[in-house]
All heavy atoms as TSV, in Angstrom:
chain	resi	resn	atom	element	x	y	z
A	1	MET	N	N	154.740	-143.684	-92.091
A	1	MET	CA	C	154.678	-144.943	-92.732
A	1	MET	C	C	155.941	-145.167	-93.619
A	1	MET	O	O	156.107	-144.315	-94.527
A	1	MET	CB	C	153.440	-145.101	-93.568
A	1	MET	CG	C	153.257	-146.436	-94.172
A	1	MET	SD	S	151.634	-146.700	-94.875
A	1	MET	CE	C	151.910	-146.080	-96.551
A	2	LEU	N	N	156.767	-146.093	-93.313
A	2	LEU	CA	C	157.984	-146.283	-94.115
A	2	LEU	C	C	157.757	-147.405	-95.127
A	2	LEU	O	O	157.060	-148.369	-94.834
A	2	LEU	CB	C	159.182	-146.642	-93.208
A	2	LEU	CG	C	159.644	-145.502	-92.247
A	2	LEU	CD1	C	160.755	-145.998	-91.375
A	2	LEU	CD2	C	160.112	-144.329	-93.002
A	3	LEU	N	N	158.393	-147.258	-96.284
A	3	LEU	CA	C	158.261	-148.267	-97.273
A	3	LEU	C	C	159.224	-149.406	-97.040
A	3	LEU	O	O	160.303	-149.210	-96.452
A	3	LEU	CB	C	158.590	-147.614	-98.639
A	3	LEU	CG	C	157.756	-146.402	-99.019
A	3	LEU	CD1	C	158.268	-145.738	-100.264
A	3	LEU	CD2	C	156.329	-146.760	-99.176
A	4	ALA	N	N	158.792	-150.599	-97.387
A	4	ALA	CA	C	159.634	-151.806	-97.105
A	4	ALA	C	C	160.583	-152.158	-98.205
A	4	ALA	O	O	161.295	-153.116	-98.136
A	4	ALA	CB	C	158.696	-152.994	-96.825
A	5	ASP	N	N	160.655	-151.360	-99.243
A	5	ASP	CA	C	161.546	-151.711	-100.396
A	5	ASP	C	C	162.838	-150.929	-100.429
A	5	ASP	O	O	163.425	-150.851	-101.470
A	5	ASP	CB	C	160.757	-151.443	-101.627
A	5	ASP	CG	C	160.234	-149.998	-101.835
A	5	ASP	OD1	O	160.519	-149.229	-100.878
A	5	ASP	OD2	O	159.593	-149.708	-102.803
A	6	GLY	N	N	163.353	-150.475	-99.291
A	6	GLY	CA	C	164.652	-149.828	-99.219
A	6	GLY	C	C	164.641	-148.332	-99.405
A	6	GLY	O	O	165.640	-147.693	-99.332
A	7	HIS	N	N	163.458	-147.772	-99.687
A	7	HIS	CA	C	163.387	-146.381	-99.851
A	7	HIS	C	C	163.492	-145.622	-98.552
A	7	HIS	O	O	163.732	-144.464	-98.537
A	7	HIS	CB	C	162.075	-146.004	-100.546
A	7	HIS	CG	C	162.066	-146.292	-101.987
A	7	HIS	ND1	N	161.523	-147.452	-102.482
A	7	HIS	CD2	C	162.569	-145.639	-103.064
A	7	HIS	CE1	C	161.626	-147.473	-103.802
A	7	HIS	NE2	N	162.250	-146.343	-104.218
A	8	ASP	N	N	163.268	-146.296	-97.445
A	8	ASP	CA	C	163.356	-145.681	-96.077
A	8	ASP	C	C	164.781	-145.121	-95.859
A	8	ASP	O	O	164.940	-144.071	-95.257
A	8	ASP	CB	C	162.929	-146.598	-94.987
A	8	ASP	CG	C	163.587	-147.881	-94.949
A	8	ASP	OD1	O	164.183	-148.281	-96.028
A	8	ASP	OD2	O	163.520	-148.562	-93.889
A	9	GLU	N	N	165.825	-145.847	-96.316
A	9	GLU	CA	C	167.166	-145.313	-96.105
A	9	GLU	C	C	167.422	-144.090	-96.971
A	9	GLU	O	O	168.071	-143.193	-96.543
A	9	GLU	CB	C	168.166	-146.408	-96.486
A	9	GLU	CG	C	168.200	-147.595	-95.497
A	9	GLU	CD	C	169.226	-148.659	-95.899
A	9	GLU	OE1	O	170.153	-148.395	-96.704
A	9	GLU	OE2	O	169.070	-149.774	-95.412
A	10	ARG	N	N	166.861	-144.072	-98.152
A	10	ARG	CA	C	167.007	-142.946	-99.040
A	10	ARG	C	C	166.308	-141.739	-98.458
A	10	ARG	O	O	166.827	-140.581	-98.490
A	10	ARG	CB	C	166.478	-143.319	-100.458
A	10	ARG	CG	C	166.661	-142.164	-101.391
A	10	ARG	CD	C	166.093	-142.528	-102.747
A	10	ARG	NE	N	167.137	-142.337	-103.702
A	10	ARG	CZ	C	167.011	-142.668	-104.966
A	10	ARG	NH1	N	165.934	-143.291	-105.427
A	10	ARG	NH2	N	167.995	-142.419	-105.838
A	11	ILE	N	N	165.118	-141.939	-97.916
A	11	ILE	CA	C	164.367	-140.889	-97.254
A	11	ILE	C	C	165.143	-140.299	-96.065
A	11	ILE	O	O	165.237	-139.115	-95.902
A	11	ILE	CB	C	162.957	-141.320	-96.896
A	11	ILE	CG1	C	162.162	-141.599	-98.099
A	11	ILE	CG2	C	162.259	-140.333	-95.978
A	11	ILE	CD1	C	160.828	-142.290	-97.875
A	12	ALA	N	N	165.691	-141.210	-95.250
A	12	ALA	CA	C	166.494	-140.770	-94.091
A	12	ALA	C	C	167.669	-139.997	-94.510
A	12	ALA	O	O	168.066	-139.022	-93.906
A	12	ALA	CB	C	166.918	-141.999	-93.262
A	13	LYS	N	N	168.331	-140.394	-95.640
A	13	LYS	CA	C	169.480	-139.646	-96.214
A	13	LYS	C	C	169.099	-138.206	-96.526
A	13	LYS	O	O	169.773	-137.232	-96.184
A	13	LYS	CB	C	169.998	-140.339	-97.430
A	13	LYS	CG	C	171.131	-139.619	-98.091
A	13	LYS	CD	C	171.541	-140.344	-99.395
A	13	LYS	CE	C	172.385	-139.509	-100.271
A	13	LYS	NZ	N	172.685	-140.137	-101.576
A	14	TYR	N	N	167.941	-138.024	-97.253
A	14	TYR	CA	C	167.544	-136.718	-97.608
A	14	TYR	C	C	167.063	-135.840	-96.406
A	14	TYR	O	O	167.318	-134.700	-96.329
A	14	TYR	CB	C	166.346	-136.806	-98.581
A	14	TYR	CG	C	166.794	-137.226	-99.962
A	14	TYR	CD1	C	166.286	-138.356	-100.585
A	14	TYR	CD2	C	167.757	-136.438	-100.695
A	14	TYR	CE1	C	166.746	-138.761	-101.880
A	14	TYR	CE2	C	168.166	-136.863	-101.964
A	14	TYR	CZ	C	167.696	-138.025	-102.506
A	14	TYR	OH	O	168.111	-138.374	-103.754
A	15	GLU	N	N	166.502	-136.541	-95.397
A	15	GLU	CA	C	166.135	-135.874	-94.147
A	15	GLU	C	C	167.358	-135.316	-93.432
A	15	GLU	O	O	167.347	-134.187	-92.987
A	15	GLU	CB	C	165.315	-136.728	-93.210
A	15	GLU	CG	C	163.889	-136.991	-93.753
A	15	GLU	CD	C	163.129	-137.925	-92.778
A	15	GLU	OE1	O	163.777	-138.624	-91.942
A	15	GLU	OE2	O	161.917	-137.906	-92.853
A	16	ARG	N	N	168.461	-136.121	-93.370
A	16	ARG	CA	C	169.687	-135.678	-92.763
A	16	ARG	C	C	170.227	-134.492	-93.520
A	16	ARG	O	O	170.725	-133.489	-92.908
A	16	ARG	CB	C	170.679	-136.835	-92.674
A	16	ARG	CG	C	170.391	-137.809	-91.622
A	16	ARG	CD	C	171.566	-138.761	-91.443
A	16	ARG	NE	N	171.943	-139.468	-92.666
A	16	ARG	CZ	C	171.380	-140.648	-93.075
A	16	ARG	NH1	N	170.418	-141.202	-92.358
A	16	ARG	NH2	N	171.728	-141.235	-94.170
A	17	HIS	N	N	170.184	-134.564	-94.799
A	17	HIS	CA	C	170.728	-133.447	-95.647
A	17	HIS	C	C	169.928	-132.176	-95.418
A	17	HIS	O	O	170.510	-131.079	-95.183
A	17	HIS	CB	C	170.692	-133.829	-97.112
A	17	HIS	CG	C	171.100	-132.752	-98.038
A	17	HIS	ND1	N	172.453	-132.342	-98.141
A	17	HIS	CD2	C	170.420	-131.982	-98.891
A	17	HIS	CE1	C	172.515	-131.371	-98.995
A	17	HIS	NE2	N	171.309	-131.095	-99.452
A	18	LEU	N	N	168.578	-132.276	-95.427
A	18	LEU	CA	C	167.794	-131.134	-95.204
A	18	LEU	C	C	167.996	-130.574	-93.793
A	18	LEU	O	O	167.920	-129.372	-93.583
A	18	LEU	CB	C	166.271	-131.445	-95.450
A	18	LEU	CG	C	165.967	-131.705	-96.939
A	18	LEU	CD1	C	164.543	-132.261	-97.029
A	18	LEU	CD2	C	166.158	-130.481	-97.755
A	19	HIS	N	N	168.129	-131.460	-92.836
A	19	HIS	CA	C	168.383	-130.985	-91.433
A	19	HIS	C	C	169.640	-130.200	-91.345
A	19	HIS	O	O	169.701	-129.135	-90.671
A	19	HIS	CB	C	168.414	-132.165	-90.490
A	19	HIS	CG	C	168.721	-131.760	-89.061
A	19	HIS	ND1	N	167.870	-131.036	-88.313
A	19	HIS	CD2	C	169.819	-131.996	-88.343
A	19	HIS	CE1	C	168.397	-130.896	-87.115
A	19	HIS	NE2	N	169.600	-131.406	-87.081
A	20	GLY	N	N	170.695	-130.630	-92.015
A	20	GLY	CA	C	171.944	-129.885	-92.041
A	20	GLY	C	C	171.820	-128.574	-92.708
A	20	GLY	O	O	172.361	-127.531	-92.201
A	21	LEU	N	N	171.082	-128.470	-93.756
A	21	LEU	CA	C	170.831	-127.208	-94.466
A	21	LEU	C	C	170.038	-126.255	-93.587
A	21	LEU	O	O	170.369	-125.082	-93.492
A	21	LEU	CB	C	170.053	-127.446	-95.782
A	21	LEU	CG	C	170.817	-128.079	-96.908
A	21	LEU	CD1	C	169.889	-128.316	-98.110
A	21	LEU	CD2	C	171.989	-127.238	-97.349
A	22	LEU	N	N	169.010	-126.744	-92.907
A	22	LEU	CA	C	168.218	-125.915	-92.049
A	22	LEU	C	C	169.055	-125.394	-90.873
A	22	LEU	O	O	168.980	-124.254	-90.512
A	22	LEU	CB	C	166.963	-126.700	-91.528
A	22	LEU	CG	C	166.077	-125.973	-90.510
A	22	LEU	CD1	C	165.489	-124.745	-91.182
A	22	LEU	CD2	C	165.075	-126.893	-90.029
A	23	THR	N	N	169.871	-126.299	-90.301
A	23	THR	CA	C	170.707	-125.906	-89.145
A	23	THR	C	C	171.671	-124.803	-89.576
A	23	THR	O	O	171.821	-123.758	-88.869
A	23	THR	CB	C	171.436	-127.150	-88.602
A	23	THR	OG1	O	170.555	-128.086	-88.229
A	23	THR	CG2	C	172.330	-126.755	-87.385
A	24	SER	N	N	172.348	-124.967	-90.683
A	24	SER	CA	C	173.302	-123.951	-91.140
A	24	SER	C	C	172.589	-122.598	-91.506
A	24	SER	O	O	173.173	-121.580	-91.230
A	24	SER	CB	C	174.181	-124.458	-92.328
A	24	SER	OG	O	173.381	-124.652	-93.459
A	25	THR	N	N	171.405	-122.693	-92.049
A	25	THR	CA	C	170.677	-121.498	-92.375
A	25	THR	C	C	170.307	-120.786	-91.146
A	25	THR	O	O	170.392	-119.549	-91.052
A	25	THR	CB	C	169.460	-121.839	-93.256
A	25	THR	OG1	O	169.944	-122.495	-94.425
A	25	THR	CG2	C	168.710	-120.606	-93.630
A	26	LEU	N	N	169.846	-121.485	-90.104
A	26	LEU	CA	C	169.443	-120.861	-88.832
A	26	LEU	C	C	170.588	-120.188	-88.172
A	26	LEU	O	O	170.517	-119.076	-87.641
A	26	LEU	CB	C	168.768	-121.874	-87.910
A	26	LEU	CG	C	167.379	-122.259	-88.364
A	26	LEU	CD1	C	166.826	-123.424	-87.399
A	26	LEU	CD2	C	166.402	-121.118	-88.250
A	27	ARG	N	N	171.772	-120.842	-88.199
A	27	ARG	CA	C	172.967	-120.239	-87.632
A	27	ARG	C	C	173.357	-118.965	-88.353
A	27	ARG	O	O	173.738	-117.947	-87.712
A	27	ARG	CB	C	174.180	-121.225	-87.690
A	27	ARG	CG	C	174.047	-122.363	-86.717
A	27	ARG	CD	C	175.274	-123.216	-86.815
A	27	ARG	NE	N	175.147	-124.430	-85.916
A	27	ARG	CZ	C	175.522	-125.629	-86.185
A	27	ARG	NH1	N	176.106	-125.895	-87.337
A	27	ARG	NH2	N	175.298	-126.600	-85.409
A	28	GLU	N	N	173.272	-118.997	-89.660
A	28	GLU	CA	C	173.606	-117.786	-90.394
A	28	GLU	C	C	172.608	-116.689	-90.121
A	28	GLU	O	O	172.945	-115.516	-90.014
A	28	GLU	CB	C	173.590	-118.101	-91.920
A	28	GLU	CG	C	174.013	-116.905	-92.794
A	28	GLU	CD	C	175.414	-116.392	-92.539
A	28	GLU	OE1	O	176.274	-117.156	-91.998
A	28	GLU	OE2	O	175.737	-115.331	-92.934
A	29	LEU	N	N	171.329	-116.996	-89.997
A	29	LEU	CA	C	170.311	-116.012	-89.620
A	29	LEU	C	C	170.600	-115.406	-88.297
A	29	LEU	O	O	170.535	-114.164	-88.083
A	29	LEU	CB	C	168.920	-116.684	-89.635
A	29	LEU	CG	C	167.782	-115.719	-89.193
A	29	LEU	CD1	C	167.612	-114.576	-90.115
A	29	LEU	CD2	C	166.479	-116.568	-89.158
A	30	GLU	N	N	170.944	-116.208	-87.256
A	30	GLU	CA	C	171.288	-115.716	-85.959
A	30	GLU	C	C	172.493	-114.823	-86.011
A	30	GLU	O	O	172.532	-113.757	-85.374
A	30	GLU	CB	C	171.548	-116.871	-85.002
A	30	GLU	CG	C	170.327	-117.675	-84.653
A	30	GLU	CD	C	170.637	-118.921	-83.897
A	30	GLU	OE1	O	171.843	-119.337	-83.826
A	30	GLU	OE2	O	169.685	-119.557	-83.379
A	31	ARG	N	N	173.525	-115.137	-86.814
A	31	ARG	CA	C	174.665	-114.284	-87.000
A	31	ARG	C	C	174.269	-112.894	-87.592
A	31	ARG	O	O	174.760	-111.860	-87.114
A	31	ARG	CB	C	175.739	-114.950	-87.863
A	31	ARG	CG	C	176.429	-116.104	-87.264
A	31	ARG	CD	C	177.512	-116.696	-88.138
A	31	ARG	NE	N	178.672	-115.781	-88.115
A	31	ARG	CZ	C	179.045	-114.987	-89.107
A	31	ARG	NH1	N	178.412	-115.041	-90.245
A	31	ARG	NH2	N	180.068	-114.214	-88.985
A	32	LEU	N	N	173.466	-112.951	-88.635
A	32	LEU	CA	C	173.080	-111.711	-89.274
A	32	LEU	C	C	172.230	-110.876	-88.314
A	32	LEU	O	O	172.400	-109.627	-88.314
A	32	LEU	CB	C	172.276	-112.037	-90.587
A	32	LEU	CG	C	173.064	-112.656	-91.702
A	32	LEU	CD1	C	172.129	-113.088	-92.817
A	32	LEU	CD2	C	174.134	-111.646	-92.208
A	33	GLN	N	N	171.354	-111.495	-87.578
A	33	GLN	CA	C	170.534	-110.733	-86.598
A	33	GLN	C	C	171.387	-110.063	-85.555
A	33	GLN	O	O	171.194	-108.902	-85.179
A	33	GLN	CB	C	169.466	-111.616	-86.003
A	33	GLN	CG	C	168.319	-111.975	-87.001
A	33	GLN	CD	C	167.377	-112.983	-86.397
A	33	GLN	OE1	O	167.692	-113.700	-85.501
A	33	GLN	NE2	N	166.187	-112.946	-86.900
A	34	ALA	N	N	172.393	-110.841	-85.047
A	34	ALA	CA	C	173.308	-110.295	-84.030
A	34	ALA	C	C	174.116	-109.104	-84.618
A	34	ALA	O	O	174.303	-108.083	-83.915
A	34	ALA	CB	C	174.231	-111.348	-83.531
A	35	ARG	N	N	174.567	-109.216	-85.810
A	35	ARG	CA	C	175.283	-108.150	-86.441
A	35	ARG	C	C	174.441	-106.887	-86.606
A	35	ARG	O	O	174.839	-105.777	-86.394
A	35	ARG	CB	C	175.843	-108.544	-87.818
A	35	ARG	CG	C	177.099	-109.396	-87.738
A	35	ARG	CD	C	177.604	-109.773	-89.117
A	35	ARG	NE	N	177.851	-108.607	-89.889
A	35	ARG	CZ	C	178.038	-108.597	-91.229
A	35	ARG	NH1	N	178.031	-109.790	-91.847
A	35	ARG	NH2	N	178.231	-107.539	-91.913
A	36	ARG	N	N	173.160	-107.133	-87.013
A	36	ARG	CA	C	172.216	-106.005	-87.202
A	36	ARG	C	C	171.969	-105.272	-85.894
A	36	ARG	O	O	171.758	-104.083	-85.832
A	36	ARG	CB	C	170.897	-106.553	-87.754
A	36	ARG	CG	C	169.949	-105.458	-88.112
A	36	ARG	CD	C	168.659	-106.003	-88.696
A	36	ARG	NE	N	168.951	-106.804	-89.884
A	36	ARG	CZ	C	168.368	-107.983	-90.093
A	36	ARG	NH1	N	167.514	-108.501	-89.259
A	36	ARG	NH2	N	168.638	-108.695	-91.194
A	37	GLU	N	N	172.025	-106.057	-84.763
A	37	GLU	CA	C	171.831	-105.401	-83.424
A	37	GLU	C	C	173.134	-104.807	-82.885
A	37	GLU	O	O	173.114	-104.256	-81.807
A	37	GLU	CB	C	171.291	-106.475	-82.474
A	37	GLU	CG	C	169.935	-106.921	-82.808
A	37	GLU	CD	C	169.438	-108.084	-81.954
A	37	GLU	OE1	O	170.279	-108.595	-81.082
A	37	GLU	OE2	O	168.377	-108.569	-82.111
A	38	GLY	N	N	174.234	-104.900	-83.608
A	38	GLY	CA	C	175.456	-104.254	-83.222
A	38	GLY	C	C	176.410	-105.125	-82.492
A	38	GLY	O	O	177.427	-104.603	-82.044
A	39	ALA	N	N	176.194	-106.392	-82.355
A	39	ALA	CA	C	177.103	-107.342	-81.685
A	39	ALA	C	C	178.326	-107.585	-82.567
A	39	ALA	O	O	178.259	-107.526	-83.765
A	39	ALA	CB	C	176.390	-108.619	-81.341
A	40	ASN	N	N	179.427	-107.815	-81.863
A	40	ASN	CA	C	180.616	-108.153	-82.575
A	40	ASN	C	C	180.600	-109.629	-82.835
A	40	ASN	O	O	180.845	-110.497	-81.948
A	40	ASN	CB	C	181.892	-107.780	-81.719
A	40	ASN	CG	C	183.192	-108.046	-82.434
A	40	ASN	OD1	O	183.184	-108.270	-83.617
A	40	ASN	ND2	N	184.258	-108.074	-81.708
A	41	VAL	N	N	180.394	-109.981	-84.073
A	41	VAL	CA	C	180.193	-111.386	-84.464
A	41	VAL	C	C	181.443	-111.897	-85.267
A	41	VAL	O	O	181.713	-111.380	-86.307
A	41	VAL	CB	C	178.912	-111.566	-85.321
A	41	VAL	CG1	C	178.732	-113.024	-85.733
A	41	VAL	CG2	C	177.683	-111.036	-84.570
A	42	PRO	N	N	182.140	-112.900	-84.665
A	42	PRO	CA	C	183.298	-113.397	-85.373
A	42	PRO	C	C	182.853	-114.171	-86.584
A	42	PRO	O	O	181.725	-114.686	-86.651
A	42	PRO	CB	C	184.006	-114.303	-84.348
A	42	PRO	CG	C	182.889	-114.668	-83.410
A	42	PRO	CD	C	181.961	-113.541	-83.406
A	43	PRO	N	N	183.714	-114.301	-87.601
A	43	PRO	CA	C	183.380	-115.076	-88.760
A	43	PRO	C	C	183.131	-116.582	-88.377
A	43	PRO	O	O	183.730	-117.064	-87.342
A	43	PRO	CB	C	184.530	-114.963	-89.731
A	43	PRO	CG	C	185.656	-114.543	-88.839
A	43	PRO	CD	C	185.044	-113.770	-87.674
A	44	PRO	N	N	182.376	-117.314	-89.149
A	44	PRO	CA	C	182.120	-118.701	-88.809
A	44	PRO	C	C	183.449	-119.496	-88.936
A	44	PRO	O	O	184.340	-119.186	-89.700
A	44	PRO	CB	C	181.155	-119.164	-89.892
A	44	PRO	CG	C	181.116	-118.197	-90.928
A	44	PRO	CD	C	181.652	-116.883	-90.362
A	45	VAL	N	N	183.539	-120.485	-88.110
A	45	VAL	CA	C	184.725	-121.374	-88.077
A	45	VAL	C	C	184.636	-122.446	-89.129
A	45	VAL	O	O	183.519	-123.099	-89.231
A	45	VAL	CB	C	184.921	-121.946	-86.669
A	45	VAL	CG1	C	186.143	-122.914	-86.641
A	45	VAL	CG2	C	185.092	-120.877	-85.634
A	46	ALA	N	N	185.656	-122.562	-89.906
A	46	ALA	CA	C	185.648	-123.672	-90.923
A	46	ALA	C	C	186.732	-124.655	-90.494
A	46	ALA	O	O	187.808	-124.322	-90.126
A	46	ALA	CB	C	185.973	-123.103	-92.312
A	47	ALA	N	N	186.370	-125.974	-90.594
A	47	ALA	CA	C	187.276	-126.999	-90.233
A	47	ALA	C	C	187.315	-128.041	-91.346
A	47	ALA	O	O	186.308	-128.385	-91.949
A	47	ALA	CB	C	186.890	-127.664	-88.945
A	48	GLU	N	N	188.506	-128.529	-91.627
A	48	GLU	CA	C	188.653	-129.561	-92.606
A	48	GLU	C	C	188.860	-130.911	-91.874
A	48	GLU	O	O	189.764	-130.984	-91.035
A	48	GLU	CB	C	189.837	-129.237	-93.524
A	48	GLU	CG	C	189.942	-130.291	-94.671
A	48	GLU	CD	C	191.073	-129.883	-95.632
A	48	GLU	OE1	O	191.282	-128.681	-95.886
A	48	GLU	OE2	O	191.680	-130.810	-96.197
A	49	VAL	N	N	188.058	-131.877	-92.194
A	49	VAL	CA	C	188.076	-133.150	-91.484
A	49	VAL	C	C	188.384	-134.247	-92.525
A	49	VAL	O	O	187.743	-134.330	-93.549
A	49	VAL	CB	C	186.698	-133.425	-90.776
A	49	VAL	CG1	C	186.801	-134.764	-90.134
A	49	VAL	CG2	C	186.441	-132.325	-89.815
A	50	SER	N	N	189.345	-135.150	-92.161
A	50	SER	CA	C	189.696	-136.285	-93.010
A	50	SER	C	C	189.484	-137.471	-92.197
A	50	SER	O	O	189.902	-137.531	-91.006
A	50	SER	CB	C	191.092	-136.188	-93.516
A	50	SER	OG	O	191.296	-135.047	-94.377
A	51	VAL	N	N	188.897	-138.530	-92.822
A	51	VAL	CA	C	188.769	-139.798	-92.083
A	51	VAL	C	C	189.448	-140.892	-92.856
A	51	VAL	O	O	189.255	-141.013	-94.067
A	51	VAL	CB	C	187.244	-140.155	-91.996
A	51	VAL	CG1	C	187.072	-141.502	-91.324
A	51	VAL	CG2	C	186.513	-139.068	-91.218
A	52	VAL	N	N	190.283	-141.655	-92.235
A	52	VAL	CA	C	191.032	-142.699	-92.867
A	52	VAL	C	C	190.702	-144.005	-92.157
A	52	VAL	O	O	190.866	-144.073	-90.914
A	52	VAL	CB	C	192.525	-142.490	-92.865
A	52	VAL	CG1	C	193.299	-143.652	-93.505
A	52	VAL	CG2	C	192.889	-141.184	-93.503
A	53	LEU	N	N	190.209	-144.950	-92.895
A	53	LEU	CA	C	189.866	-146.265	-92.297
A	53	LEU	C	C	190.922	-147.317	-92.684
A	53	LEU	O	O	191.125	-147.462	-93.881
A	53	LEU	CB	C	188.479	-146.723	-92.708
A	53	LEU	CG	C	187.327	-145.821	-92.355
A	53	LEU	CD1	C	186.028	-146.383	-92.929
A	53	LEU	CD2	C	187.187	-145.769	-90.837
A	54	ASN	N	N	191.563	-147.884	-91.744
A	54	ASN	CA	C	192.537	-148.916	-92.010
A	54	ASN	C	C	191.886	-150.250	-91.598
A	54	ASN	O	O	191.664	-150.498	-90.449
A	54	ASN	CB	C	193.854	-148.704	-91.253
A	54	ASN	CG	C	194.600	-147.494	-91.713
A	54	ASN	OD1	O	194.567	-147.211	-92.857
A	54	ASN	ND2	N	195.171	-146.766	-90.779
A	55	THR	N	N	191.633	-151.063	-92.616
A	55	THR	CA	C	191.007	-152.347	-92.344
A	55	THR	C	C	192.055	-153.394	-92.648
A	55	THR	O	O	192.690	-153.377	-93.711
A	55	THR	CB	C	189.722	-152.589	-93.124
A	55	THR	OG1	O	190.062	-152.466	-94.571
A	55	THR	CG2	C	188.679	-151.533	-92.781
A	56	VAL	N	N	192.215	-154.328	-91.711
A	56	VAL	CA	C	193.149	-155.394	-91.864
A	56	VAL	C	C	192.392	-156.627	-92.160
A	56	VAL	O	O	191.517	-157.084	-91.326
A	56	VAL	CB	C	194.035	-155.574	-90.588
A	56	VAL	CG1	C	194.985	-156.714	-90.834
A	56	VAL	CG2	C	194.760	-154.299	-90.273
A	57	PRO	N	N	192.580	-157.309	-93.301
A	57	PRO	CA	C	191.904	-158.561	-93.606
A	57	PRO	C	C	192.305	-159.672	-92.659
A	57	PRO	O	O	193.488	-159.729	-92.270
A	57	PRO	CB	C	192.266	-158.908	-95.017
A	57	PRO	CG	C	193.287	-157.990	-95.416
A	57	PRO	CD	C	193.505	-156.950	-94.386
A	58	GLU	N	N	191.312	-160.363	-92.210
A	58	GLU	CA	C	191.577	-161.433	-91.244
A	58	GLU	C	C	191.821	-162.740	-91.915
A	58	GLU	O	O	191.449	-163.097	-92.894
A	58	GLU	CB	C	190.385	-161.604	-90.281
A	58	GLU	CG	C	190.234	-160.372	-89.430
A	58	GLU	CD	C	189.062	-160.546	-88.450
A	58	GLU	OE1	O	188.652	-161.649	-88.203
A	58	GLU	OE2	O	188.569	-159.504	-87.958
């Protein structure tokens, strides 16, 4: 049941944030388990992303 007063967007924002945290935690757990089993696990890849929006007024 979603609320009609705009809180649904806020709830969705928190859900996306929690999903990202859960995903990254699961990846780290998988890496640690693989290392424990003796697999050669490379370090996680870090990428820097920049977004530039050019808007031209009409």
